[in-house]
mmCIF file of the N, C-alpha and C atoms, coordinates in Angstrom:
data_MODEL
# 
_entry.id   MODEL 
# 
loop_
_atom_site.group_PDB 
_atom_site.id 
_atom_site.type_symbol 
_atom_site.label_atom_id 
_atom_site.label_alt_id 
_atom_site.label_comp_id 
_atom_site.label_asym_id 
_atom_site.label_entity_id 
_atom_site.label_seq_id 
_atom_site.pdbx_PDB_ins_code 
_atom_site.Cartn_x 
_atom_site.Cartn_y 
_atom_site.Cartn_z 
_atom_site.occupancy 
_atom_site.B_iso_or_equiv 
_atom_site.pdbx_formal_charge 
_atom_site.auth_seq_id 
_atom_site.auth_comp_id 
_atom_site.auth_asym_id 
_atom_site.auth_atom_id 
_atom_site.pdbx_PDB_model_num 
ATOM 1   N N  . UNK A 1 1  ? 0.722   -1.068 0.268  1.00 0.00 ? 1  UNK A N  1 
ATOM 2   C CA . UNK A 1 1  ? 0.179   0.558  -0.130 1.00 0.00 ? 1  UNK A CA 1 
ATOM 3   C C  . UNK A 1 1  ? 0.412   1.293  0.006  1.00 0.00 ? 1  UNK A C  1 
ATOM 4   N N  . UNK A 1 2  ? 0.562   2.331  -1.020 1.00 0.00 ? 2  UNK A N  1 
ATOM 5   C CA . UNK A 1 2  ? 1.582   3.467  -1.217 1.00 0.00 ? 2  UNK A CA 1 
ATOM 6   C C  . UNK A 1 2  ? 0.650   4.394  -0.543 1.00 0.00 ? 2  UNK A C  1 
ATOM 7   N N  . UNK A 1 3  ? 1.038   5.177  0.080  1.00 0.00 ? 3  UNK A N  1 
ATOM 8   C CA . UNK A 1 3  ? 0.245   6.688  0.925  1.00 0.00 ? 3  UNK A CA 1 
ATOM 9   C C  . UNK A 1 3  ? 0.725   7.655  0.875  1.00 0.00 ? 3  UNK A C  1 
ATOM 10  N N  . UNK A 1 4  ? 1.537   8.027  -0.856 1.00 0.00 ? 4  UNK A N  1 
ATOM 11  C CA . UNK A 1 4  ? 2.154   9.319  -0.997 1.00 0.00 ? 4  UNK A CA 1 
ATOM 12  C C  . UNK A 1 4  ? 1.061   10.242 -0.934 1.00 0.00 ? 4  UNK A C  1 
ATOM 13  N N  . UNK A 1 5  ? -0.634  10.182 -1.582 1.00 0.00 ? 5  UNK A N  1 
ATOM 14  C CA . UNK A 1 5  ? -1.386  11.211 -1.122 1.00 0.00 ? 5  UNK A CA 1 
ATOM 15  C C  . UNK A 1 5  ? -2.313  11.073 -0.357 1.00 0.00 ? 5  UNK A C  1 
ATOM 16  N N  . UNK A 1 6  ? -2.086  10.282 1.063  1.00 0.00 ? 6  UNK A N  1 
ATOM 17  C CA . UNK A 1 6  ? -2.284  10.111 2.272  1.00 0.00 ? 6  UNK A CA 1 
ATOM 18  C C  . UNK A 1 6  ? -2.159  11.957 3.494  1.00 0.00 ? 6  UNK A C  1 
ATOM 19  N N  . UNK A 1 7  ? -3.483  12.110 3.344  1.00 0.00 ? 7  UNK A N  1 
ATOM 20  C CA . UNK A 1 7  ? -3.326  13.238 4.526  1.00 0.00 ? 7  UNK A CA 1 
ATOM 21  C C  . UNK A 1 7  ? -3.988  12.314 6.135  1.00 0.00 ? 7  UNK A C  1 
ATOM 22  N N  . UNK A 1 8  ? -3.022  12.835 6.535  1.00 0.00 ? 8  UNK A N  1 
ATOM 23  C CA . UNK A 1 8  ? -2.747  12.905 8.681  1.00 0.00 ? 8  UNK A CA 1 
ATOM 24  C C  . UNK A 1 8  ? -2.844  13.947 9.009  1.00 0.00 ? 8  UNK A C  1 
ATOM 25  N N  . UNK A 1 9  ? -3.948  14.525 9.908  1.00 0.00 ? 9  UNK A N  1 
ATOM 26  C CA . UNK A 1 9  ? -3.329  15.398 10.505 1.00 0.00 ? 9  UNK A CA 1 
ATOM 27  C C  . UNK A 1 9  ? -4.516  15.231 11.917 1.00 0.00 ? 9  UNK A C  1 
ATOM 28  N N  . UNK A 1 10 ? -4.000  16.249 13.163 1.00 0.00 ? 10 UNK A N  1 
ATOM 29  C CA . UNK A 1 10 ? -4.660  16.154 14.363 1.00 0.00 ? 10 UNK A CA 1 
ATOM 30  C C  . UNK A 1 10 ? -5.388  17.577 14.181 1.00 0.00 ? 10 UNK A C  1 
ATOM 31  N N  . UNK A 1 11 ? -6.495  17.862 14.284 1.00 0.00 ? 11 UNK A N  1 
ATOM 32  C CA . UNK A 1 11 ? -7.311  19.313 14.115 1.00 0.00 ? 11 UNK A CA 1 
ATOM 33  C C  . UNK A 1 11 ? -7.191  19.746 15.798 1.00 0.00 ? 11 UNK A C  1 
ATOM 34  N N  . UNK A 1 12 ? -6.718  20.802 16.122 1.00 0.00 ? 12 UNK A N  1 
ATOM 35  C CA . UNK A 1 12 ? -6.852  21.394 17.289 1.00 0.00 ? 12 UNK A CA 1 
ATOM 36  C C  . UNK A 1 12 ? -8.027  21.494 18.318 1.00 0.00 ? 12 UNK A C  1 
ATOM 37  N N  . UNK A 1 13 ? -7.325  20.999 19.694 1.00 0.00 ? 13 UNK A N  1 
ATOM 38  C CA . UNK A 1 13 ? -8.541  20.323 20.527 1.00 0.00 ? 13 UNK A CA 1 
ATOM 39  C C  . UNK A 1 13 ? -9.788  21.608 20.746 1.00 0.00 ? 13 UNK A C  1 
ATOM 40  N N  . UNK A 1 14 ? -11.007 21.346 20.630 1.00 0.00 ? 14 UNK A N  1 
ATOM 41  C CA . UNK A 1 14 ? -12.607 22.011 21.060 1.00 0.00 ? 14 UNK A CA 1 
ATOM 42  C C  . UNK A 1 14 ? -11.715 22.456 22.335 1.00 0.00 ? 14 UNK A C  1 
ATOM 43  N N  . UNK A 1 15 ? -11.725 21.262 23.020 1.00 0.00 ? 15 UNK A N  1 
ATOM 44  C CA . UNK A 1 15 ? -11.057 22.113 25.178 1.00 0.00 ? 15 UNK A CA 1 
ATOM 45  C C  . UNK A 1 15 ? -10.127 20.835 24.867 1.00 0.00 ? 15 UNK A C  1 
ATOM 46  N N  . UNK A 1 16 ? -10.246 21.198 26.241 1.00 0.00 ? 16 UNK A N  1 
ATOM 47  C CA . UNK A 1 16 ? -8.689  20.413 26.866 1.00 0.00 ? 16 UNK A CA 1 
ATOM 48  C C  . UNK A 1 16 ? -8.850  18.888 26.837 1.00 0.00 ? 16 UNK A C  1 
ATOM 49  N N  . UNK A 1 17 ? -10.022 18.278 26.832 1.00 0.00 ? 17 UNK A N  1 
ATOM 50  C CA . UNK A 1 17 ? -9.908  16.802 26.639 1.00 0.00 ? 17 UNK A CA 1 
ATOM 51  C C  . UNK A 1 17 ? -10.820 16.551 25.244 1.00 0.00 ? 17 UNK A C  1 
ATOM 52  N N  . UNK A 1 18 ? -11.145 17.670 24.688 1.00 0.00 ? 18 UNK A N  1 
ATOM 53  C CA . UNK A 1 18 ? -12.097 17.171 23.069 1.00 0.00 ? 18 UNK A CA 1 
ATOM 54  C C  . UNK A 1 18 ? -10.797 17.137 22.145 1.00 0.00 ? 18 UNK A C  1 
ATOM 55  N N  . UNK A 1 19 ? -10.586 15.854 21.124 1.00 0.00 ? 19 UNK A N  1 
ATOM 56  C CA . UNK A 1 19 ? -9.685  16.084 19.580 1.00 0.00 ? 19 UNK A CA 1 
ATOM 57  C C  . UNK A 1 19 ? -10.404 15.465 18.778 1.00 0.00 ? 19 UNK A C  1 
ATOM 58  N N  . UNK A 1 20 ? -10.068 15.894 17.605 1.00 0.00 ? 20 UNK A N  1 
ATOM 59  C CA . UNK A 1 20 ? -10.530 15.632 16.714 1.00 0.00 ? 20 UNK A CA 1 
ATOM 60  C C  . UNK A 1 20 ? -9.745  15.589 15.506 1.00 0.00 ? 20 UNK A C  1 
ATOM 61  N N  . UNK A 1 21 ? -9.253  13.864 14.826 1.00 0.00 ? 21 UNK A N  1 
ATOM 62  C CA . UNK A 1 21 ? -8.277  13.501 14.044 1.00 0.00 ? 21 UNK A CA 1 
ATOM 63  C C  . UNK A 1 21 ? -8.859  13.116 12.664 1.00 0.00 ? 21 UNK A C  1 
ATOM 64  N N  . UNK A 1 22 ? -8.257  13.706 11.449 1.00 0.00 ? 22 UNK A N  1 
ATOM 65  C CA . UNK A 1 22 ? -8.479  14.000 9.936  1.00 0.00 ? 22 UNK A CA 1 
ATOM 66  C C  . UNK A 1 22 ? -7.960  12.304 9.862  1.00 0.00 ? 22 UNK A C  1 
ATOM 67  N N  . UNK A 1 23 ? -7.999  11.790 9.136  1.00 0.00 ? 23 UNK A N  1 
ATOM 68  C CA . UNK A 1 23 ? -7.280  11.055 8.058  1.00 0.00 ? 23 UNK A CA 1 
ATOM 69  C C  . UNK A 1 23 ? -8.151  10.625 6.797  1.00 0.00 ? 23 UNK A C  1 
ATOM 70  N N  . UNK A 1 24 ? -7.339  11.230 5.767  1.00 0.00 ? 24 UNK A N  1 
ATOM 71  C CA . UNK A 1 24 ? -8.117  10.925 4.482  1.00 0.00 ? 24 UNK A CA 1 
ATOM 72  C C  . UNK A 1 24 ? -9.319  11.837 4.747  1.00 0.00 ? 24 UNK A C  1 
ATOM 73  N N  . UNK A 1 25 ? -10.280 11.643 3.750  1.00 0.00 ? 25 UNK A N  1 
ATOM 74  C CA . UNK A 1 25 ? -11.796 12.462 3.803  1.00 0.00 ? 25 UNK A CA 1 
ATOM 75  C C  . UNK A 1 25 ? -12.384 12.189 5.032  1.00 0.00 ? 25 UNK A C  1 
ATOM 76  N N  . UNK A 1 26 ? -11.452 11.175 6.016  1.00 0.00 ? 26 UNK A N  1 
ATOM 77  C CA . UNK A 1 26 ? -12.663 10.724 7.195  1.00 0.00 ? 26 UNK A CA 1 
ATOM 78  C C  . UNK A 1 26 ? -12.351 11.526 8.566  1.00 0.00 ? 26 UNK A C  1 
ATOM 79  N N  . UNK A 1 27 ? -13.327 11.576 9.801  1.00 0.00 ? 27 UNK A N  1 
ATOM 80  C CA . UNK A 1 27 ? -12.817 12.536 10.696 1.00 0.00 ? 27 UNK A CA 1 
ATOM 81  C C  . UNK A 1 27 ? -13.496 11.526 12.151 1.00 0.00 ? 27 UNK A C  1 
ATOM 82  N N  . UNK A 1 28 ? -12.654 11.305 13.017 1.00 0.00 ? 28 UNK A N  1 
ATOM 83  C CA . UNK A 1 28 ? -12.490 11.194 14.241 1.00 0.00 ? 28 UNK A CA 1 
ATOM 84  C C  . UNK A 1 28 ? -12.664 11.804 15.488 1.00 0.00 ? 28 UNK A C  1 
ATOM 85  N N  . UNK A 1 29 ? -14.177 11.386 16.303 1.00 0.00 ? 29 UNK A N  1 
ATOM 86  C CA . UNK A 1 29 ? -14.019 12.502 17.576 1.00 0.00 ? 29 UNK A CA 1 
ATOM 87  C C  . UNK A 1 29 ? -13.206 11.336 18.637 1.00 0.00 ? 29 UNK A C  1 
ATOM 88  N N  . UNK A 1 30 ? -12.367 12.072 19.752 1.00 0.00 ? 30 UNK A N  1 
ATOM 89  C CA . UNK A 1 30 ? -12.178 11.020 20.980 1.00 0.00 ? 30 UNK A CA 1 
ATOM 90  C C  . UNK A 1 30 ? -11.547 11.850 21.943 1.00 0.00 ? 30 UNK A C  1 
ATOM 91  N N  . UNK A 1 31 ? -10.807 11.500 22.927 1.00 0.00 ? 31 UNK A N  1 
ATOM 92  C CA . UNK A 1 31 ? -10.939 12.552 23.931 1.00 0.00 ? 31 UNK A CA 1 
ATOM 93  C C  . UNK A 1 31 ? -9.473  12.169 24.397 1.00 0.00 ? 31 UNK A C  1 
ATOM 94  N N  . UNK A 1 32 ? -8.820  12.957 25.721 1.00 0.00 ? 32 UNK A N  1 
ATOM 95  C CA . UNK A 1 32 ? -7.841  12.643 26.488 1.00 0.00 ? 32 UNK A CA 1 
ATOM 96  C C  . UNK A 1 32 ? -7.419  12.353 27.130 1.00 0.00 ? 32 UNK A C  1 
ATOM 97  N N  . UNK A 1 33 ? -6.719  11.048 27.486 1.00 0.00 ? 33 UNK A N  1 
ATOM 98  C CA . UNK A 1 33 ? -6.810  9.963  28.508 1.00 0.00 ? 33 UNK A CA 1 
ATOM 99  C C  . UNK A 1 33 ? -5.239  9.838  28.858 1.00 0.00 ? 33 UNK A C  1 
ATOM 100 N N  . UNK A 1 34 ? -5.069  9.811  30.718 1.00 0.00 ? 34 UNK A N  1 
ATOM 101 C CA . UNK A 1 34 ? -3.816  9.613  31.020 1.00 0.00 ? 34 UNK A CA 1 
ATOM 102 C C  . UNK A 1 34 ? -3.645  7.863  31.205 1.00 0.00 ? 34 UNK A C  1 
ATOM 103 N N  . UNK A 1 35 ? -2.572  7.604  30.555 1.00 0.00 ? 35 UNK A N  1 
ATOM 104 C CA . UNK A 1 35 ? -2.085  6.144  30.968 1.00 0.00 ? 35 UNK A CA 1 
ATOM 105 C C  . UNK A 1 35 ? -1.985  5.640  32.177 1.00 0.00 ? 35 UNK A C  1 
ATOM 106 N N  . UNK A 1 36 ? -2.337  4.711  32.561 1.00 0.00 ? 36 UNK A N  1 
ATOM 107 C CA . UNK A 1 36 ? -2.209  4.246  33.539 1.00 0.00 ? 36 UNK A CA 1 
ATOM 108 C C  . UNK A 1 36 ? -0.646  3.834  34.049 1.00 0.00 ? 36 UNK A C  1 
ATOM 109 N N  . UNK A 1 37 ? 0.252   3.178  33.096 1.00 0.00 ? 37 UNK A N  1 
ATOM 110 C CA . UNK A 1 37 ? 1.387   2.819  33.032 1.00 0.00 ? 37 UNK A CA 1 
ATOM 111 C C  . UNK A 1 37 ? 1.924   3.887  31.659 1.00 0.00 ? 37 UNK A C  1 
ATOM 112 N N  . UNK A 1 38 ? 2.741   4.975  32.691 1.00 0.00 ? 38 UNK A N  1 
ATOM 113 C CA . UNK A 1 38 ? 3.259   5.534  30.669 1.00 0.00 ? 38 UNK A CA 1 
ATOM 114 C C  . UNK A 1 38 ? 4.309   4.368  30.603 1.00 0.00 ? 38 UNK A C  1 
ATOM 115 N N  . UNK A 1 39 ? 4.682   4.898  29.781 1.00 0.00 ? 39 UNK A N  1 
ATOM 116 C CA . UNK A 1 39 ? 5.920   4.100  28.859 1.00 0.00 ? 39 UNK A CA 1 
ATOM 117 C C  . UNK A 1 39 ? 6.892   4.790  27.926 1.00 0.00 ? 39 UNK A C  1 
ATOM 118 N N  . UNK A 1 40 ? 8.082   4.344  27.771 1.00 0.00 ? 40 UNK A N  1 
ATOM 119 C CA . UNK A 1 40 ? 9.195   4.968  27.127 1.00 0.00 ? 40 UNK A CA 1 
ATOM 120 C C  . UNK A 1 40 ? 9.033   4.564  25.333 1.00 0.00 ? 40 UNK A C  1 
ATOM 121 N N  . UNK A 1 41 ? 9.868   5.286  24.874 1.00 0.00 ? 41 UNK A N  1 
ATOM 122 C CA . UNK A 1 41 ? 10.364  5.322  23.044 1.00 0.00 ? 41 UNK A CA 1 
ATOM 123 C C  . UNK A 1 41 ? 11.508  5.464  23.322 1.00 0.00 ? 41 UNK A C  1 
ATOM 124 N N  . UNK A 1 42 ? 12.999  4.015  23.445 1.00 0.00 ? 42 UNK A N  1 
ATOM 125 C CA . UNK A 1 42 ? 13.571  4.042  22.636 1.00 0.00 ? 42 UNK A CA 1 
ATOM 126 C C  . UNK A 1 42 ? 14.493  4.160  21.558 1.00 0.00 ? 42 UNK A C  1 
ATOM 127 N N  . UNK A 1 43 ? 15.944  4.452  21.504 1.00 0.00 ? 43 UNK A N  1 
ATOM 128 C CA . UNK A 1 43 ? 16.442  4.732  20.363 1.00 0.00 ? 43 UNK A CA 1 
ATOM 129 C C  . UNK A 1 43 ? 17.451  3.072  20.754 1.00 0.00 ? 43 UNK A C  1 
ATOM 130 N N  . UNK A 1 44 ? 17.384  2.536  19.048 1.00 0.00 ? 44 UNK A N  1 
ATOM 131 C CA . UNK A 1 44 ? 18.645  1.128  19.901 1.00 0.00 ? 44 UNK A CA 1 
ATOM 132 C C  . UNK A 1 44 ? 19.835  1.667  18.695 1.00 0.00 ? 44 UNK A C  1 
ATOM 133 N N  . UNK A 1 45 ? 21.094  1.540  19.702 1.00 0.00 ? 45 UNK A N  1 
ATOM 134 C CA . UNK A 1 45 ? 22.101  2.265  19.019 1.00 0.00 ? 45 UNK A CA 1 
ATOM 135 C C  . UNK A 1 45 ? 23.004  1.791  18.172 1.00 0.00 ? 45 UNK A C  1 
ATOM 136 N N  . UNK A 1 46 ? 24.393  1.564  18.296 1.00 0.00 ? 46 UNK A N  1 
ATOM 137 C CA . UNK A 1 46 ? 25.447  0.590  17.629 1.00 0.00 ? 46 UNK A CA 1 
ATOM 138 C C  . UNK A 1 46 ? 25.011  -0.595 18.423 1.00 0.00 ? 46 UNK A C  1 
ATOM 139 N N  . UNK A 1 47 ? 25.226  -1.758 17.949 1.00 0.00 ? 47 UNK A N  1 
ATOM 140 C CA . UNK A 1 47 ? 25.498  -2.886 17.556 1.00 0.00 ? 47 UNK A CA 1 
ATOM 141 C C  . UNK A 1 47 ? 27.233  -2.990 18.769 1.00 0.00 ? 47 UNK A C  1 
ATOM 142 N N  . UNK A 1 48 ? 26.549  -4.064 19.644 1.00 0.00 ? 48 UNK A N  1 
ATOM 143 C CA . UNK A 1 48 ? 27.552  -3.905 20.862 1.00 0.00 ? 48 UNK A CA 1 
ATOM 144 C C  . UNK A 1 48 ? 27.964  -2.710 22.454 1.00 0.00 ? 48 UNK A C  1 
ATOM 145 N N  . UNK A 1 49 ? 26.843  -1.544 21.932 1.00 0.00 ? 49 UNK A N  1 
ATOM 146 C CA . UNK A 1 49 ? 26.749  -1.015 22.366 1.00 0.00 ? 49 UNK A CA 1 
ATOM 147 C C  . UNK A 1 49 ? 25.403  -0.930 23.928 1.00 0.00 ? 49 UNK A C  1 
ATOM 148 N N  . UNK A 1 50 ? 25.694  -0.767 25.161 1.00 0.00 ? 50 UNK A N  1 
ATOM 149 C CA . UNK A 1 50 ? 24.944  -1.509 26.492 1.00 0.00 ? 50 UNK A CA 1 
ATOM 150 C C  . UNK A 1 50 ? 23.973  -0.015 26.554 1.00 0.00 ? 50 UNK A C  1 
ATOM 151 N N  . UNK A 1 51 ? 24.142  0.913  26.041 1.00 0.00 ? 51 UNK A N  1 
ATOM 152 C CA . UNK A 1 51 ? 23.481  2.003  25.923 1.00 0.00 ? 51 UNK A CA 1 
ATOM 153 C C  . UNK A 1 51 ? 22.390  2.093  25.324 1.00 0.00 ? 51 UNK A C  1 
ATOM 154 N N  . UNK A 1 52 ? 21.402  2.537  25.905 1.00 0.00 ? 52 UNK A N  1 
ATOM 155 C CA . UNK A 1 52 ? 20.201  2.723  25.336 1.00 0.00 ? 52 UNK A CA 1 
ATOM 156 C C  . UNK A 1 52 ? 19.374  3.994  25.464 1.00 0.00 ? 52 UNK A C  1 
ATOM 157 N N  . UNK A 1 53 ? 19.469  5.197  24.990 1.00 0.00 ? 53 UNK A N  1 
ATOM 158 C CA . UNK A 1 53 ? 18.963  6.168  25.256 1.00 0.00 ? 53 UNK A CA 1 
ATOM 159 C C  . UNK A 1 53 ? 16.956  6.238  25.402 1.00 0.00 ? 53 UNK A C  1 
ATOM 160 N N  . UNK A 1 54 ? 16.775  7.127  25.759 1.00 0.00 ? 54 UNK A N  1 
ATOM 161 C CA . UNK A 1 54 ? 15.153  7.549  25.652 1.00 0.00 ? 54 UNK A CA 1 
ATOM 162 C C  . UNK A 1 54 ? 14.896  8.441  25.375 1.00 0.00 ? 54 UNK A C  1 
ATOM 163 N N  . UNK A 1 55 ? 13.925  8.573  24.087 1.00 0.00 ? 55 UNK A N  1 
ATOM 164 C CA . UNK A 1 55 ? 13.489  9.263  23.126 1.00 0.00 ? 55 UNK A CA 1 
ATOM 165 C C  . UNK A 1 55 ? 12.469  10.310 23.361 1.00 0.00 ? 55 UNK A C  1 
ATOM 166 N N  . UNK A 1 56 ? 11.776  9.588  24.392 1.00 0.00 ? 56 UNK A N  1 
ATOM 167 C CA . UNK A 1 56 ? 10.079  9.948  24.996 1.00 0.00 ? 56 UNK A CA 1 
ATOM 168 C C  . UNK A 1 56 ? 9.472   8.982  26.056 1.00 0.00 ? 56 UNK A C  1 
ATOM 169 N N  . UNK A 1 57 ? 8.860   10.359 26.840 1.00 0.00 ? 57 UNK A N  1 
ATOM 170 C CA . UNK A 1 57 ? 7.920   9.197  27.975 1.00 0.00 ? 57 UNK A CA 1 
ATOM 171 C C  . UNK A 1 57 ? 6.722   9.403  27.555 1.00 0.00 ? 57 UNK A C  1 
ATOM 172 N N  . UNK A 1 58 ? 5.681   8.729  27.423 1.00 0.00 ? 58 UNK A N  1 
ATOM 173 C CA . UNK A 1 58 ? 4.436   8.665  26.467 1.00 0.00 ? 58 UNK A CA 1 
ATOM 174 C C  . UNK A 1 58 ? 3.604   8.706  27.872 1.00 0.00 ? 58 UNK A C  1 
ATOM 175 N N  . UNK A 1 59 ? 2.646   9.840  28.308 1.00 0.00 ? 59 UNK A N  1 
ATOM 176 C CA . UNK A 1 59 ? 1.856   9.591  29.459 1.00 0.00 ? 59 UNK A CA 1 
ATOM 177 C C  . UNK A 1 59 ? 0.468   9.637  29.165 1.00 0.00 ? 59 UNK A C  1 
ATOM 178 N N  . UNK A 1 60 ? 0.235   9.786  27.863 1.00 0.00 ? 60 UNK A N  1 
ATOM 179 C CA . UNK A 1 60 ? -1.463  10.836 27.216 1.00 0.00 ? 60 UNK A CA 1 
ATOM 180 C C  . UNK A 1 60 ? -1.213  9.690  26.254 1.00 0.00 ? 60 UNK A C  1 
ATOM 181 N N  . UNK A 1 61 ? -2.698  9.279  25.914 1.00 0.00 ? 61 UNK A N  1 
ATOM 182 C CA . UNK A 1 61 ? -3.161  9.122  24.589 1.00 0.00 ? 61 UNK A CA 1 
ATOM 183 C C  . UNK A 1 61 ? -4.057  9.487  24.206 1.00 0.00 ? 61 UNK A C  1 
ATOM 184 N N  . UNK A 1 62 ? -4.479  9.693  22.820 1.00 0.00 ? 62 UNK A N  1 
ATOM 185 C CA . UNK A 1 62 ? -6.140  9.452  22.563 1.00 0.00 ? 62 UNK A CA 1 
ATOM 186 C C  . UNK A 1 62 ? -6.911  8.723  22.070 1.00 0.00 ? 62 UNK A C  1 
ATOM 187 N N  . UNK A 1 63 ? -8.177  8.563  23.148 1.00 0.00 ? 63 UNK A N  1 
ATOM 188 C CA . UNK A 1 63 ? -8.789  7.760  23.061 1.00 0.00 ? 63 UNK A CA 1 
ATOM 189 C C  . UNK A 1 63 ? -10.644 7.983  22.081 1.00 0.00 ? 63 UNK A C  1 
ATOM 190 N N  . UNK A 1 64 ? -10.396 7.406  20.972 1.00 0.00 ? 64 UNK A N  1 
ATOM 191 C CA . UNK A 1 64 ? -11.667 7.688  20.131 1.00 0.00 ? 64 UNK A CA 1 
ATOM 192 C C  . UNK A 1 64 ? -12.448 7.172  20.134 1.00 0.00 ? 64 UNK A C  1 
ATOM 193 N N  . UNK A 1 65 ? -14.081 7.537  19.965 1.00 0.00 ? 65 UNK A N  1 
ATOM 194 C CA . UNK A 1 65 ? -15.276 6.067  20.802 1.00 0.00 ? 65 UNK A CA 1 
ATOM 195 C C  . UNK A 1 65 ? -16.165 6.849  19.825 1.00 0.00 ? 65 UNK A C  1 
ATOM 196 N N  . UNK A 1 66 ? -16.045 7.502  18.555 1.00 0.00 ? 66 UNK A N  1 
ATOM 197 C CA . UNK A 1 66 ? -16.941 7.116  17.212 1.00 0.00 ? 66 UNK A CA 1 
ATOM 198 C C  . UNK A 1 66 ? -16.195 6.345  16.276 1.00 0.00 ? 66 UNK A C  1 
ATOM 199 N N  . UNK A 1 67 ? -16.832 5.945  15.523 1.00 0.00 ? 67 UNK A N  1 
ATOM 200 C CA . UNK A 1 67 ? -16.425 5.811  14.213 1.00 0.00 ? 67 UNK A CA 1 
ATOM 201 C C  . UNK A 1 67 ? -16.115 6.712  13.350 1.00 0.00 ? 67 UNK A C  1 
ATOM 202 N N  . UNK A 1 68 ? -15.496 6.424  12.311 1.00 0.00 ? 68 UNK A N  1 
ATOM 203 C CA . UNK A 1 68 ? -14.589 7.098  11.242 1.00 0.00 ? 68 UNK A CA 1 
ATOM 204 C C  . UNK A 1 68 ? -16.048 8.156  10.114 1.00 0.00 ? 68 UNK A C  1 
ATOM 205 N N  . UNK A 1 69 ? -16.467 9.437  10.691 1.00 0.00 ? 69 UNK A N  1 
ATOM 206 C CA . UNK A 1 69 ? -17.327 10.256 9.386  1.00 0.00 ? 69 UNK A CA 1 
ATOM 207 C C  . UNK A 1 69 ? -16.594 10.261 8.344  1.00 0.00 ? 69 UNK A C  1 
ATOM 208 N N  . UNK A 1 70 ? -17.004 10.626 7.313  1.00 0.00 ? 70 UNK A N  1 
ATOM 209 C CA . UNK A 1 70 ? -17.236 10.951 6.076  1.00 0.00 ? 70 UNK A CA 1 
ATOM 210 C C  . UNK A 1 70 ? -17.108 12.524 6.021  1.00 0.00 ? 70 UNK A C  1 
ATOM 211 N N  . UNK A 1 71 ? -16.515 13.334 5.340  1.00 0.00 ? 71 UNK A N  1 
ATOM 212 C CA . UNK A 1 71 ? -15.957 14.470 5.458  1.00 0.00 ? 71 UNK A CA 1 
ATOM 213 C C  . UNK A 1 71 ? -16.455 15.316 3.888  1.00 0.00 ? 71 UNK A C  1 
# 
């Protein structure tokens, strides 16, 4: 599947907890939720290295409660 003409964006929050997410010609409504157990994004270094740098800590997620609606 080639996604060269694929549109993907997060629209500005209506308020602090409601988010709209646009994928192609569809829009999805959701809300911001705090994760019970945060997780980290790691970057793998060269082979033989014992150091693994932390790139990000993810504490929140967007939870979508509706099916995609065409726009």
